[in-house]
N, C-alpha and C positions, 0 to 999 in steps of 0.2 A: 637297744638297737632299734626297737619299734618307734621310738620318738624321733629318731633321725630320719627314718623313712617317711614318717608323717610330715616332718618339716620340709623335706625335699618335695613331697607331693603338693604342699601348699605354696612353694616358691613360684612355680610356673604361673598359676592364676594370679598371684600377688604381683608378679612382674608384669603381667598383661595389664592389670588394673593401674599400676603405677605408670606404665607407658601411655595408657589411654588418658589418664589425668594430665600427664605432661603434655600430650598433644593438644589438650584443651586450655593450656596456659597455667596449670597448677604447678607450683614449685614447692619443694620440700627443703627445709633448713633445720640444722641442729640448734637447739637452744642451749644456754649455759647450764641448765639443769639436766641436760641429757635427754630432753624430750624432742619430739619432732614437731616443727612448726609448718603448717600448711599455708602457702601463700597463693592466692588466686591472682594471676597476672593476666587473665583474659581481658581483652579490650572490647569495648562496644564497637559495633560496625560503624558508627558515626566517627569515633576516634580514628579508626583505620582509614576512613574516607578523608578525614581532615589531613592526616599525614600524607596520603597519596596525592591529594589535590593542592598541596602547598605549591607545587611546581606550576600550577595553572593560574596563580595570582601574581601579576607582574610586580605588585608592591612587595610581596613576600619574597619573591625571587631576588629583587633588588636588595632587600634587607639581608638575605642570606649571603649575597656577594659582598655586601658591605662589612660583614662580620670579619672576614679575613683581612680587609683593608684597614678598618678603623679600630678593631679590637674593642668593641663596645662591651660593657658589663651588663646592660639591660637585656640585650638579645644574645642568644647563644644557640649552638646546634647541640641537640641531645647526644650524649655520649654513646648511647646504645642503638639509636636509630637514625641519627643525623637530621631529625626534624627541627624546624625553627621553633624556638621557645622564647617567650618574653618573661623574664624574672621567674623562670621555671615552668611557666604555663604554656600550654600548647597554642601556637598561633593559628587561628582559624582563617582560611582564605575566604574572600568574598566572592565565591563562585557557587553555582548550582544551588543557591538558596540554603547553604549550610548554616548560616547564622540563624535563620528562621526555623530550620529543622531542629537545631539544638535547643532553641527556646521552646518550641512546641513539645519536644521530648521532655524537657525539664518541667513544663507546666502540666502535662498530662500523665506523667509517670510518678512513681514514688520517689523520684530523684530529689524533689523539694517537698519537705514535710508540710509546709504551709505555703501554698502557691501565691505569694505576693511578690510584687516586683522587687522590693528591697531584699527580701529573703532569697529570691531566685537569683538576683544579681550576685549576692555574696556566695551562694552555692556554685554558680557557674564560674565566677572569677577564680575559684580555687583550682580549676582545671584548664579553662580556656582564656584566651586573650584575643581581642580584635579591637581596632580603633573605634572608640565611642561605644564600647560594650554596655556601659551603664545606661546610656540614652536609648540604645536599641532594645534592651530588656524593659 
């Protein structure tokens, strides 16, 4: 009976920790081996800003409207958040210097292990898309 009381006393702090992690974007999933997988789904503030400001770029707004009309395969709306994506990559609006800020973050952070334009372009194109991204980088 003592172990049951100990288990119950540990549940409350554990529940608080799980709730805190969930509020930070961490998710838990079961693996096929019966283990727990921790997934960090937190997003950078730049990604959140890109998603919010897609509505401020007339070209992206026009592309969003065109998806419903033309049923294009290259551009799509994200299933979970409704943001515009090009071949799965987040479309970055040309507003508030977002392109330059993304490039600066990639160049000055550990985002790109070797900060060269070719390596940086390949790293950035995994997540982001904008017209002439290669030339901009």
